[in-house]
The first five atom37 places (N, CA, C, CB, O) and aatype in JSON, in Angstrom:
{
  "aatype": [12, 9, 5, 19, 18, 7, 9, 11, 2, 4, 3, 15, 19, 11, 11, 0, 10, 11, 13, 13, 11, 2, 2, 2, 10, 6, 18, 16, 10, 13, 3, 13, 11, 16, 5, 3, 10, 14, 4, 6, 11, 9, 15, 16, 17, 10, 6, 10, 16, 6, 12, 11, 9, 10, 13, 2, 15, 1, 15, 16, 16, 13, 1, 2, 10, 11, 10, 11, 6, 10, 2, 10, 3, 6, 19, 15, 5, 5, 6, 17, 10, 4, 11, 6, 2, 10, 10, 9, 11, 1, 14, 19, 19, 6, 18, 3, 7, 11, 10, 9, 19, 7, 13, 2, 6, 6, 2, 18, 5, 1, 15, 13, 10],
  "atom_mask": [
    [1, 1, 1, 1, 1],
    [1, 1, 1, 1, 1],
    [1, 1, 1, 1, 1],
    [1, 1, 1, 1, 1],
    [1, 1, 1, 1, 1],
    [1, 1, 1, 0, 1],
    [1, 1, 1, 1, 1],
    [1, 1, 1, 1, 1],
    [1, 1, 1, 1, 1],
    [1, 1, 1, 1, 1],
    [1, 1, 1, 1, 1],
    [1, 1, 1, 1, 1],
    [1, 1, 1, 1, 1],
    [1, 1, 1, 1, 1],
    [1, 1, 1, 1, 1],
    [1, 1, 1, 1, 1],
    [1, 1, 1, 1, 1],
    [1, 1, 1, 1, 1],
    [1, 1, 1, 1, 1],
    [1, 1, 1, 1, 1],
    [1, 1, 1, 1, 1],
    [1, 1, 1, 1, 1],
    [1, 1, 1, 1, 1],
    [1, 1, 1, 1, 1],
    [1, 1, 1, 1, 1],
    [1, 1, 1, 1, 1],
    [1, 1, 1, 1, 1],
    [1, 1, 1, 1, 1],
    [1, 1, 1, 1, 1],
    [1, 1, 1, 1, 1],
    [1, 1, 1, 1, 1],
    [1, 1, 1, 1, 1],
    [1, 1, 1, 1, 1],
    [1, 1, 1, 1, 1],
    [1, 1, 1, 1, 1],
    [1, 1, 1, 1, 1],
    [1, 1, 1, 1, 1],
    [1, 1, 1, 1, 1],
    [1, 1, 1, 1, 1],
    [1, 1, 1, 1, 1],
    [1, 1, 1, 1, 1],
    [1, 1, 1, 1, 1],
    [1, 1, 1, 1, 1],
    [1, 1, 1, 1, 1],
    [1, 1, 1, 1, 1],
    [1, 1, 1, 1, 1],
    [1, 1, 1, 1, 1],
    [1, 1, 1, 1, 1],
    [1, 1, 1, 1, 1],
    [1, 1, 1, 1, 1],
    [1, 1, 1, 1, 1],
    [1, 1, 1, 1, 1],
    [1, 1, 1, 1, 1],
    [1, 1, 1, 1, 1],
    [1, 1, 1, 1, 1],
    [1, 1, 1, 1, 1],
    [1, 1, 1, 1, 1],
    [1, 1, 1, 1, 1],
    [1, 1, 1, 1, 1],
    [1, 1, 1, 1, 1],
    [1, 1, 1, 1, 1],
    [1, 1, 1, 1, 1],
    [1, 1, 1, 1, 1],
    [1, 1, 1, 1, 1],
    [1, 1, 1, 1, 1],
    [1, 1, 1, 1, 1],
    [1, 1, 1, 1, 1],
    [1, 1, 1, 1, 1],
    [1, 1, 1, 1, 1],
    [1, 1, 1, 1, 1],
    [1, 1, 1, 1, 1],
    [1, 1, 1, 1, 1],
    [1, 1, 1, 1, 1],
    [1, 1, 1, 1, 1],
    [1, 1, 1, 1, 1],
    [1, 1, 1, 1, 1],
    [1, 1, 1, 1, 1],
    [1, 1, 1, 1, 1],
    [1, 1, 1, 1, 1],
    [1, 1, 1, 1, 1],
    [1, 1, 1, 1, 1],
    [1, 1, 1, 1, 1],
    [1, 1, 1, 1, 1],
    [1, 1, 1, 1, 1],
    [1, 1, 1, 1, 1],
    [1, 1, 1, 1, 1],
    [1, 1, 1, 1, 1],
    [1, 1, 1, 1, 1],
    [1, 1, 1, 1, 1],
    [1, 1, 1, 1, 1],
    [1, 1, 1, 1, 1],
    [1, 1, 1, 1, 1],
    [1, 1, 1, 1, 1],
    [1, 1, 1, 1, 1],
    [1, 1, 1, 1, 1],
    [1, 1, 1, 1, 1],
    [1, 1, 1, 0, 1],
    [1, 1, 1, 1, 1],
    [1, 1, 1, 1, 1],
    [1, 1, 1, 1, 1],
    [1, 1, 1, 1, 1],
    [1, 1, 1, 0, 1],
    [1, 1, 1, 1, 1],
    [1, 1, 1, 1, 1],
    [1, 1, 1, 1, 1],
    [1, 1, 1, 1, 1],
    [1, 1, 1, 1, 1],
    [1, 1, 1, 1, 1],
    [1, 1, 1, 1, 1],
    [1, 1, 1, 1, 1],
    [1, 1, 1, 1, 1],
    [1, 1, 1, 1, 1],
    [1, 1, 1, 1, 1]
  ],
  "atom_positions": [
    [[12.05, -11.4, 6.21], [11.7, -9.5, 6.37], [10.78, -9.16, 6.41], [12.0, -8.52, 5.48], [10.02, -10.12, 6.22]],
    [[10.25, -8.28, 6.56], [8.95, -7.98, 6.65], [9.15, -6.19, 5.83], [8.34, -8.15, 8.54], [9.58, -5.23, 6.46]],
    [[8.75, -6.15, 4.45], [8.7, -5.04, 3.73], [7.43, -4.44, 3.56], [9.22, -5.26, 2.61], [6.49, -4.85, 2.89]],
    [[7.56, -3.13, 4.47], [6.47, -2.52, 4.54], [6.53, -0.92, 3.49], [6.25, -2.37, 6.19], [7.44, -0.09, 3.58]],
    [[5.41, -0.83, 2.63], [5.33, 0.09, 1.48], [4.11, 1.49, 1.96], [4.74, -0.98, -0.03], [2.88, 1.36, 2.04]],
    [[4.89, 2.71, 2.2], [3.93, 3.61, 2.75], [4.35, 5.1, 2.43], [0.0, 0.0, 0.0], [4.97, 5.47, 1.43]],
    [[3.88, 5.92, 3.51], [4.21, 7.16, 3.9], [4.64, 6.65, 5.44], [2.94, 8.34, 3.7], [4.13, 5.66, 5.96]],
    [[5.86, 7.62, 6.22], [5.91, 7.53, 7.42], [4.43, 8.42, 8.25], [7.41, 8.06, 7.7], [4.02, 8.07, 9.35]],
    [[3.94, 9.35, 7.61], [2.94, 10.33, 8.48], [1.43, 9.92, 8.39], [3.03, 11.94, 7.91], [0.42, 10.41, 8.89]],
    [[1.69, 8.62, 7.4], [-0.14, 8.13, 7.29], [-0.44, 7.2, 8.71], [-0.56, 6.82, 5.56], [0.3, 6.37, 9.24]],
    [[-1.81, 7.67, 9.11], [-2.13, 6.87, 10.24], [-2.26, 5.28, 10.14], [-3.36, 7.37, 10.69], [-2.18, 4.64, 11.19]],
    [[-2.44, 4.6, 8.91], [-2.49, 3.51, 9.22], [-0.9, 2.48, 9.4], [-3.45, 3.16, 8.26], [-0.65, 1.42, 9.98]],
    [[0.14, 3.67, 8.38], [1.6, 3.12, 8.42], [2.0, 2.98, 9.77], [2.64, 4.02, 7.72], [2.89, 2.23, 10.18]],
    [[1.16, 3.86, 10.55], [2.29, 4.16, 12.1], [2.07, 3.09, 12.67], [1.99, 5.47, 13.35], [2.96, 2.51, 13.3]],
    [[0.37, 2.46, 12.49], [-0.2, 1.83, 13.17], [0.6, 0.31, 12.85], [-1.68, 2.09, 12.94], [0.8, -0.42, 13.82]],
    [[0.89, 0.01, 11.95], [1.48, -1.03, 11.45], [2.73, -1.42, 11.78], [1.45, -0.92, 10.37], [3.18, -2.53, 12.06]],
    [[3.37, -0.06, 11.69], [4.82, 0.16, 12.23], [5.08, -0.15, 13.77], [5.22, 1.68, 12.0], [6.17, -0.53, 14.21]],
    [[4.11, 0.03, 14.42], [4.12, 0.15, 15.72], [3.38, -1.31, 16.31], [3.39, 1.56, 16.09], [3.33, -1.58, 17.51]],
    [[2.92, -2.03, 15.41], [2.26, -3.55, 15.79], [3.44, -3.78, 15.72], [1.14, -4.53, 14.91], [3.88, -4.02, 16.85]],
    [[4.7, -3.87, 14.44], [5.63, -4.36, 14.45], [6.41, -4.64, 15.28], [5.97, -4.05, 13.93], [6.85, -5.72, 15.67]],
    [[6.72, -2.99, 15.76], [7.97, -2.77, 16.96], [7.17, -3.43, 18.56], [8.45, -0.56, 17.15], [7.88, -3.69, 19.54]],
    [[6.43, -3.52, 18.58], [5.6, -3.74, 19.8], [5.64, -5.12, 20.11], [4.16, -3.29, 19.65], [5.56, -5.61, 21.24]],
    [[5.82, -5.92, 18.63], [5.7, -7.67, 18.49], [7.38, -7.93, 18.37], [4.62, -8.38, 16.76], [7.63, -9.13, 18.38]],
    [[8.35, -7.22, 18.27], [9.16, -7.43, 18.18], [10.07, -7.81, 16.81], [8.97, -7.94, 18.93], [11.23, -8.24, 16.76]],
    [[8.97, -7.45, 15.54], [9.48, -7.67, 14.29], [10.21, -6.77, 13.25], [8.6, -8.06, 13.78], [10.12, -5.6, 12.87]],
    [[10.89, -7.73, 13.0], [11.96, -6.52, 11.88], [11.13, -6.15, 10.18], [13.96, -7.62, 11.35], [10.8, -6.94, 9.3]],
    [[11.08, -5.47, 10.22], [10.61, -4.3, 9.24], [11.53, -3.88, 8.44], [10.15, -3.12, 9.86], [12.68, -4.02, 8.85]],
    [[11.32, -3.24, 7.1], [12.19, -2.14, 6.58], [10.98, -1.46, 6.11], [13.44, -2.49, 5.41], [9.86, -1.96, 6.19]],
    [[11.32, 0.1, 5.45], [10.21, 0.83, 5.17], [10.13, 1.34, 3.85], [10.1, 1.82, 6.02], [11.13, 2.06, 3.76]],
    [[9.54, 1.39, 2.81], [9.82, 1.77, 1.52], [8.89, 2.69, 1.6], [9.77, 0.82, 0.4], [7.72, 2.32, 1.69]],
    [[9.31, 4.49, 1.59], [8.81, 5.62, 1.8], [8.19, 6.01, 0.42], [9.82, 6.52, 2.35], [9.06, 6.21, -0.42]],
    [[6.88, 6.19, -0.05], [6.77, 6.61, -1.28], [6.85, 7.97, -1.57], [5.77, 6.2, -1.71], [6.83, 8.36, -2.74]],
    [[6.96, 8.89, -0.41], [7.74, 10.37, -0.37], [8.69, 10.58, -0.99], [8.21, 10.79, 0.71], [8.86, 11.43, -1.86]],
    [[9.67, 9.48, -0.39], [11.4, 9.41, -1.02], [11.7, 8.48, -2.13], [12.52, 8.88, 0.14], [12.56, 8.69, -2.98]],
    [[11.03, 7.55, -2.08], [11.75, 6.53, -3.05], [10.25, 6.39, -4.34], [12.28, 4.65, -1.95], [9.13, 6.09, -3.94]],
    [[10.41, 6.54, -5.19], [9.96, 5.67, -6.44], [9.69, 4.37, -6.52], [10.75, 5.7, -7.3], [10.48, 3.46, -6.25]],
    [[8.51, 4.24, -6.92], [7.93, 2.35, -6.83], [7.98, 2.19, -8.29], [5.97, 1.87, -6.09], [7.55, 3.09, -9.0]],
    [[8.54, 0.93, -8.87], [8.63, 0.49, -9.86], [7.55, 0.19, -10.35], [9.31, -0.25, -9.87], [6.68, -0.29, -9.62]],
    [[7.32, 0.39, -11.71], [5.8, -0.37, -12.04], [5.55, -1.43, -12.24], [5.19, -0.1, -12.95], [4.43, -1.75, -12.65]],
    [[6.66, -2.42, -11.98], [7.13, -3.64, -12.23], [6.13, -4.4, -10.98], [8.93, -3.73, -12.12], [5.28, -5.29, -11.11]],
    [[6.6, -3.64, -9.72], [6.26, -4.01, -8.71], [5.1, -3.55, -7.81], [7.15, -3.96, -8.27], [4.9, -3.72, -6.61]],
    [[4.15, -2.73, -9.07], [2.37, -2.78, -8.94], [2.18, -4.15, -10.0], [1.33, -0.95, -9.71], [1.32, -4.96, -9.65]],
    [[2.66, -4.34, -10.8], [1.99, -5.33, -11.37], [2.1, -6.48, -10.68], [2.33, -5.5, -12.59], [1.1, -7.19, -10.77]],
    [[3.5, -7.14, -9.63], [3.92, -7.68, -9.07], [2.46, -7.87, -7.84], [5.28, -7.11, -8.91], [1.83, -8.9, -7.59]],
    [[2.33, -6.78, -7.4], [1.01, -6.51, -6.27], [-0.1, -7.49, -6.93], [0.31, -4.58, -6.2], [-0.53, -8.61, -6.63]],
    [[-0.37, -6.51, -8.03], [-1.92, -7.27, -8.71], [-2.03, -8.51, -9.21], [-2.47, -6.63, -9.91], [-3.06, -8.64, -9.87]],
    [[-1.39, -9.44, -9.14], [-0.94, -11.01, -9.4], [-1.18, -11.53, -7.79], [0.99, -11.24, -10.05], [-1.09, -12.76, -7.69]],
    [[-1.46, -10.86, -6.61], [-1.48, -10.92, -5.66], [-2.85, -10.53, -4.43], [-0.47, -10.41, -5.72], [-3.16, -10.88, -3.29]],
    [[-3.41, -9.55, -5.57], [-4.62, -9.17, -5.22], [-5.7, -8.32, -6.01], [-4.37, -8.63, -4.24], [-5.75, -8.69, -7.18]],
    [[-6.56, -7.32, -5.71], [-7.56, -6.75, -6.25], [-7.2, -5.59, -6.65], [-8.55, -6.7, -5.54], [-6.58, -5.1, -5.71]],
    [[-7.24, -4.82, -7.55], [-7.02, -3.13, -7.97], [-8.12, -2.56, -6.75], [-7.64, -2.6, -10.03], [-7.66, -1.69, -6.01]],
    [[-9.45, -2.98, -6.51], [-9.88, -2.12, -5.71], [-9.79, -2.18, -4.52], [-10.79, -1.95, -5.86], [-10.41, -1.51, -3.69]],
    [[-8.78, -3.21, -4.29], [-8.05, -3.26, -2.79], [-6.67, -2.18, -2.74], [-7.44, -5.07, -2.45], [-6.48, -1.57, -1.69]],
    [[-5.75, -1.96, -3.87], [-4.5, -1.78, -4.55], [-5.13, -0.24, -3.94], [-4.14, -2.31, -6.46], [-5.08, 0.19, -2.78]],
    [[-5.64, 0.31, -5.02], [-6.14, 1.54, -5.82], [-7.26, 2.38, -4.82], [-6.93, 0.96, -7.36], [-8.49, 2.34, -4.78]],
    [[-6.29, 3.14, -4.04], [-7.6, 4.24, -3.07], [-8.29, 5.22, -3.93], [-6.86, 5.38, -1.74], [-7.94, 6.12, -4.69]],
    [[-9.32, 4.73, -3.55], [-10.47, 6.15, -4.12], [-11.0, 6.77, -3.12], [-11.88, 5.78, -5.02], [-12.16, 7.13, -3.32]],
    [[-10.58, 7.03, -2.12], [-10.72, 7.52, -0.98], [-9.99, 8.55, -0.51], [-10.64, 6.71, -0.28], [-10.44, 9.39, 0.26]],
    [[-8.3, 8.56, -1.15], [-7.1, 9.52, -0.69], [-7.42, 10.62, -1.18], [-5.68, 9.21, -1.11], [-8.21, 10.62, -2.13]],
    [[-6.89, 11.88, -0.68], [-6.6, 13.08, -1.05], [-6.42, 13.21, -2.57], [-5.5, 13.46, -0.35], [-7.11, 13.64, -3.5]],
    [[-5.4, 12.74, -2.43], [-4.86, 12.18, -3.86], [-5.59, 12.28, -4.87], [-4.56, 10.88, -3.92], [-5.51, 13.22, -5.66]],
    [[-6.45, 11.27, -4.97], [-7.74, 10.84, -5.83], [-8.07, 12.1, -5.78], [-8.91, 9.72, -5.32], [-7.48, 12.9, -6.5]],
    [[-9.38, 12.62, -4.63], [-9.63, 14.01, -5.2], [-9.18, 14.89, -5.66], [-9.93, 14.54, -4.78], [-9.76, 15.63, -6.45]],
    [[-7.58, 15.05, -5.11], [-7.05, 16.67, -5.96], [-7.18, 16.18, -7.84], [-4.66, 17.23, -5.4], [-7.72, 16.73, -8.8]],
    [[-6.62, 15.26, -7.73], [-6.25, 14.83, -9.8], [-7.84, 14.95, -10.36], [-5.45, 12.48, -10.29], [-8.12, 15.33, -11.5]],
    [[-8.53, 14.65, -9.65], [-10.03, 15.1, -9.96], [-10.49, 13.65, -10.73], [-10.17, 16.73, -11.11], [-11.35, 13.65, -11.62]],
    [[-9.77, 12.33, -10.23], [-9.73, 11.06, -10.74], [-11.29, 10.49, -11.36], [-9.15, 10.19, -9.52], [-11.48, 9.98, -12.47]],
    [[-12.32, 10.73, -10.28], [-13.48, 10.16, -10.37], [-13.96, 10.39, -11.76], [-14.36, 10.63, -9.36], [-14.37, 9.55, -12.56]],
    [[-13.8, 12.08, -11.93], [-14.4, 12.3, -12.88], [-13.65, 11.19, -14.34], [-14.37, 13.94, -12.92], [-14.44, 11.42, -15.25]],
    [[-13.25, 10.83, -14.54], [-12.3, 10.2, -15.45], [-13.28, 8.85, -15.49], [-10.54, 10.03, -14.84], [-13.88, 8.43, -16.48]],
    [[-13.27, 8.34, -14.27], [-14.29, 7.02, -14.45], [-13.4, 6.08, -15.08], [-15.72, 7.24, -15.46], [-13.63, 5.71, -16.23]],
    [[-12.25, 5.59, -14.34], [-11.38, 4.88, -14.73], [-11.28, 3.44, -14.59], [-10.55, 5.36, -14.34], [-11.51, 2.84, -13.54]],
    [[-10.83, 2.75, -15.99], [-11.15, 1.01, -16.04], [-10.09, 0.87, -14.81], [-10.65, -0.11, -17.82], [-9.89, 1.66, -13.9]],
    [[-9.47, -0.42, -15.09], [-8.31, -0.39, -14.56], [-7.01, -0.67, -14.93], [-8.42, -0.86, -13.86], [-6.0, -0.61, -14.23]],
    [[-7.11, -0.9, -15.81], [-5.71, -0.48, -16.93], [-5.21, 0.93, -16.97], [-6.11, -0.71, -18.57], [-4.03, 1.22, -17.16]],
    [[-6.14, 1.76, -16.78], [-6.11, 3.42, -16.33], [-5.72, 3.39, -14.91], [-7.68, 4.31, -16.46], [-4.69, 4.0, -14.63]],
    [[-6.24, 2.9, -14.15], [-6.14, 2.66, -12.65], [-4.44, 2.38, -12.48], [-7.23, 1.21, -12.1], [-3.66, 3.17, -11.95]],
    [[-4.19, 1.41, -12.92], [-2.98, 1.09, -13.01], [-1.52, 1.48, -13.58], [-3.21, 0.35, -13.3], [-0.38, 1.13, -13.29]],
    [[-2.14, 2.5, -14.66], [-1.35, 3.42, -14.95], [-0.82, 4.65, -13.88], [-1.96, 3.84, -15.97], [0.34, 4.94, -13.6]],
    [[-2.13, 5.31, -13.38], [-1.87, 5.83, -12.25], [-1.31, 5.81, -10.68], [-2.52, 6.01, -12.28], [-0.97, 6.67, -9.87]],
    [[-1.39, 4.56, -10.71], [-0.75, 3.63, -9.48], [0.77, 4.0, -9.73], [-1.08, 1.74, -9.61], [1.55, 4.37, -8.85]],
    [[1.05, 3.83, -11.07], [2.41, 4.24, -11.69], [3.19, 5.44, -11.24], [2.22, 4.46, -13.06], [4.17, 5.71, -10.55]],
    [[2.24, 6.06, -12.0], [2.92, 7.66, -12.03], [2.44, 8.45, -10.62], [2.22, 8.68, -13.57], [2.99, 9.5, -10.28]],
    [[1.55, 7.94, -9.97], [1.27, 8.59, -8.49], [1.35, 7.63, -7.45], [-0.15, 9.23, -8.34], [0.27, 7.17, -7.08]],
    [[2.28, 7.25, -6.93], [2.2, 6.18, -5.66], [1.19, 6.9, -4.75], [3.81, 5.88, -4.76], [0.38, 6.11, -4.27]],
    [[1.08, 7.67, -4.53], [0.16, 8.12, -3.1], [-0.99, 7.48, -3.53], [-0.16, 9.9, -2.7], [-1.62, 7.03, -2.57]],
    [[-1.44, 7.29, -4.49], [-3.02, 6.69, -4.53], [-2.46, 5.13, -4.43], [-4.16, 7.11, -6.23], [-2.57, 4.76, -5.6]],
    [[-2.08, 4.33, -3.9], [-2.02, 3.2, -3.28], [-2.18, 3.14, -1.89], [-1.0, 2.7, -3.57], [-1.44, 3.58, -1.01]],
    [[-3.41, 2.46, -1.81], [-4.17, 2.06, -0.43], [-2.79, 2.12, 0.41], [-5.09, 0.33, -0.4], [-1.89, 1.9, -0.39]],
    [[-2.26, 2.33, 1.74], [-1.76, 2.01, 2.72], [-2.22, 1.04, 3.93], [-1.55, 2.95, 2.99], [-3.35, 0.63, 4.18]],
    [[-1.25, 0.84, 4.46], [0.6, 0.26, 4.06], [0.16, -1.08, 3.51], [2.04, -0.03, 5.72], [-0.59, -1.9, 4.02]],
    [[1.0, -1.11, 2.0], [1.25, -2.31, 1.55], [1.96, -3.35, 1.97], [1.57, -2.2, 0.72], [3.08, -2.83, 1.96]],
    [[2.12, -4.46, 2.33], [3.31, -5.58, 3.75], [3.58, -6.76, 2.61], [2.12, -6.6, 5.82], [2.78, -7.42, 1.94]],
    [[4.67, -6.76, 2.65], [4.95, -7.8, 1.82], [5.82, -8.99, 3.12], [6.01, -7.12, 0.31], [6.85, -8.82, 3.77]],
    [[4.96, -9.99, 3.07], [6.04, -10.84, 4.11], [5.91, -12.64, 3.76], [5.45, -10.5, 6.09], [4.75, -13.05, 3.73]],
    [[6.47, -13.16, 3.63], [6.83, -14.8, 3.16], [5.96, -15.17, 1.95], [6.46, -16.02, 4.46], [5.1, -16.05, 2.0]],
    [[6.28, -14.32, 0.69], [5.49, -14.4, -0.27], [3.95, -13.76, -0.2], [0.0, 0.0, 0.0], [3.31, -13.8, -1.24]],
    [[3.36, -13.18, 0.93], [2.07, -12.66, 0.81], [2.18, -11.52, 0.72], [1.24, -12.91, 1.67], [3.22, -10.87, 0.78]],
    [[0.42, -10.91, 0.48], [0.35, -9.37, 0.6], [-0.31, -9.12, 1.1], [0.24, -8.6, -0.19], [-1.31, -9.83, 1.26]],
    [[-0.14, -7.71, 1.77], [-1.34, -7.57, 3.15], [-1.56, -5.96, 2.65], [-0.56, -7.84, 5.32], [-0.54, -5.32, 2.44]],
    [[-2.87, -5.29, 2.46], [-3.1, -4.16, 2.07], [-3.82, -3.8, 3.27], [-3.72, -4.03, 0.77], [-4.58, -4.52, 3.92]],
    [[-3.44, -2.45, 3.51], [-4.34, -1.89, 4.71], [-3.48, -2.49, 6.15], [0.0, 0.0, 0.0], [-2.65, -3.39, 6.17]],
    [[-4.0, -1.66, 7.29], [-3.84, -2.04, 8.6], [-5.55, -2.69, 9.58], [-3.08, -0.51, 9.25], [-6.63, -2.21, 9.94]],
    [[-4.93, -3.79, 9.61], [-6.22, -4.55, 10.63], [-5.42, -5.17, 11.81], [-7.22, -6.01, 9.76], [-4.63, -6.09, 11.6]],
    [[-5.55, -4.83, 12.66], [-4.99, -5.69, 13.87], [-5.46, -7.21, 13.84], [-5.51, -5.04, 15.3], [-4.59, -8.06, 13.66]],
    [[-6.36, -7.47, 13.96], [-7.01, -8.65, 13.97], [-6.08, -9.57, 12.77], [-8.71, -8.37, 13.63], [-5.64, -10.7, 13.01]],
    [[-5.91, -8.99, 11.68], [-4.89, -9.83, 10.59], [-3.72, -9.9, 10.72], [-4.83, -9.46, 9.36], [-3.04, -10.83, 10.29]],
    [[-3.27, -8.87, 11.36], [-1.68, -8.66, 11.16], [-1.9, -9.76, 12.46], [-0.69, -6.76, 11.33], [-1.56, -10.72, 11.77]],
    [[-2.1, -10.18, 13.37], [-1.96, -11.17, 14.46], [-2.38, -12.04, 14.08], [-2.44, -11.03, 15.6], [-2.14, -13.01, 14.8]],
    [[-3.12, -12.32, 12.94], [-3.3, -13.58, 12.48], [-2.1, -14.03, 11.4], [-4.72, -13.62, 11.87], [-1.75, -15.17, 11.12]],
    [[-1.61, -12.87, 10.93], [-0.51, -13.06, 9.86], [1.14, -13.03, 10.47], [-0.74, -11.77, 8.7], [2.0, -13.69, 9.89]],
    [[1.39, -12.47, 11.3], [2.57, -12.38, 11.8], [3.19, -12.73, 13.41], [2.73, -11.22, 11.48], [4.28, -12.43, 13.9]],
    [[1.75, -13.67, 14.15], [2.28, -13.86, 15.1], [1.82, -15.1, 15.64], [2.2, -12.88, 15.77], [2.28, -15.52, 16.71]]
  ]
}
């Protein structure tokens, strides 16, 4: 089963969910707005990808929290991801032991079809 992490009203998440629906792929959505993501999950993801891919420094949340001014190292970034799940680049997709961050249609076609 495909596990998608994100928020329902995010454009990238909407594109991913539409891709899965259009291709008759079953998925479940873990919504950051209604569920708290355990820090252990973030640690697991960071074994599969890099912080610069997972941490969304272009998000509204990042700007509102004025995190650029703090010049965060990777340890601090991971702490912030645990406290504020909306700093995670979306969507995060777990499938078959792999992790895909963000939406790219060509990448999704290669990975899921």
